N, C-alpha and C positions, 0 to 999 in steps of 0.2 A: 291277343302276343303285340296287338296293336301298341296296346296300355306299356308295353316293357320297353316299346322298341321309342316309347317318348321320352321314356324315361334314362335310357342308356343316351340319347342324346342331350339329355341335359347333364349327363358325367361328362362328357363328352366336352359339352358347352365348357361345364365348371375346371375342367384339363388343360382346355384354351386357355382362362381367365386366369390360371395362376402364370401359365408359360409367361400368357402377356404383362403379370403382374412381376415376374423374375425379370422379364427382358427392361420394364422400366426400371427396377428398383438399380440392377447392374449398370445400366446406363448411365445413372445418378453417381454410384458407387465407383466406375471406372473413368471418373471425372469427364465424360463423352458431351453430357450434359450436365449444366449445372440447376436445370429449372428443377425447383424445392417440389413443386407440383407433381412430377412426373415420378418422383420417390414416394410420397404418398399416395397418389393414385394405385401403383404399384404396389404397396403395402395393403389398400384397401383392396385389392382385385386379389389378389393371394391370399386374405382372410375371407373375404367372402368365396373364393372359390373351396375353399379347403371347409368352409362351411355347407356348403351345397354336396357336398363328395360327402363326409359327414351325414348328413340326410340322405342322402342316397342308399349309402349303407344302410343307416334305419330304416327306410322304407321297406328293402331288397329283402331282407335278413330271412323275411318268409314269407310265405304263400297267406298268410290272413292278412299282416301287415301292408302287402300290395292292395289286396281285395277294399281293406278300407280305405285305402290310397285314391283308388279308381273311385271309389263309389263317394268319394269327397268332393274330387274334381269334377265328377260327371251329373254327379247330382243335380236335377231340375234348381231346386231351390237354393244349393250353395249358390250355383252359376248366376243367377240371379240377385241376390246378395253380394255376389261379389259385382256386378254391374251396375247393383243399383250403389254400391262404394264409389266405383270408380267415377261414376254420374256427380254425383257429392262431392268428389274432390275437385274434378274436375269443374264446376260449378263454383266451388269455392276459391279454388286458383285464383278463376278468372278475375271475379268479384275482389277479390284481397289486392290484386296484382290492378285490376283498373283503380282502386280505389291510394294506392302505391302512387301511379302515377300522377295523378292527381296533386296529391302531397309534395311533392317532386317537383312538377312545376309550380306549387305556389313558393317554395324554399328556393328557387333559380338552381333546380339540379338538371338541366336539361340534357344532359349528357346522358345520365342515368333512365331518365324519362323518356328519351326516346329507345335507349335497348329496351324497357323491360314494354311501352308501350308495343315495341315489333314481335315480342315474345308473344303477349296476348294477341295483338292480330292475328301472328302463325298460325298458334293454339285455334282461332276461330276460325281460321280458313278452312286447317284441317279438319276440323270438325263438322265443318257444313258439305266440303267434298266427297269424308267418309260418311254421313248423312246420305248424299245421294246416290254413292255407289251401293250402300245399303240397303237405298231404299227401291233400286231398281230392279236386285237382286229379289226383292219378296213379293 
């Protein structure tokens, strides 16, 4: 039953996502805010919220699909693959961003370079903090 609670939380998050997206679109359409970014973000939130609801309906249509999804999310092999993919993506992002900082400095785009360098430093700091927390727990 714990897995069903997890699925219901996802459904609630999707509905909240749609509501927030609709609010952003309404702010733009009612000329309260002329920030076109809000409208684009609102539409994206609505679309992803709807996609999550459709996914929830597909997963919860019968007991067999719920069982398959539970296995897919709790199987140790799948979890290991997910963690390895996240680790690889993080490492590649840090490497690419660090190289981009160097290129931006060479072409004298210091403002962009500083923002990206701060981003990389923040990610690495978060990594080390989470590493220390998890190493203390185990």
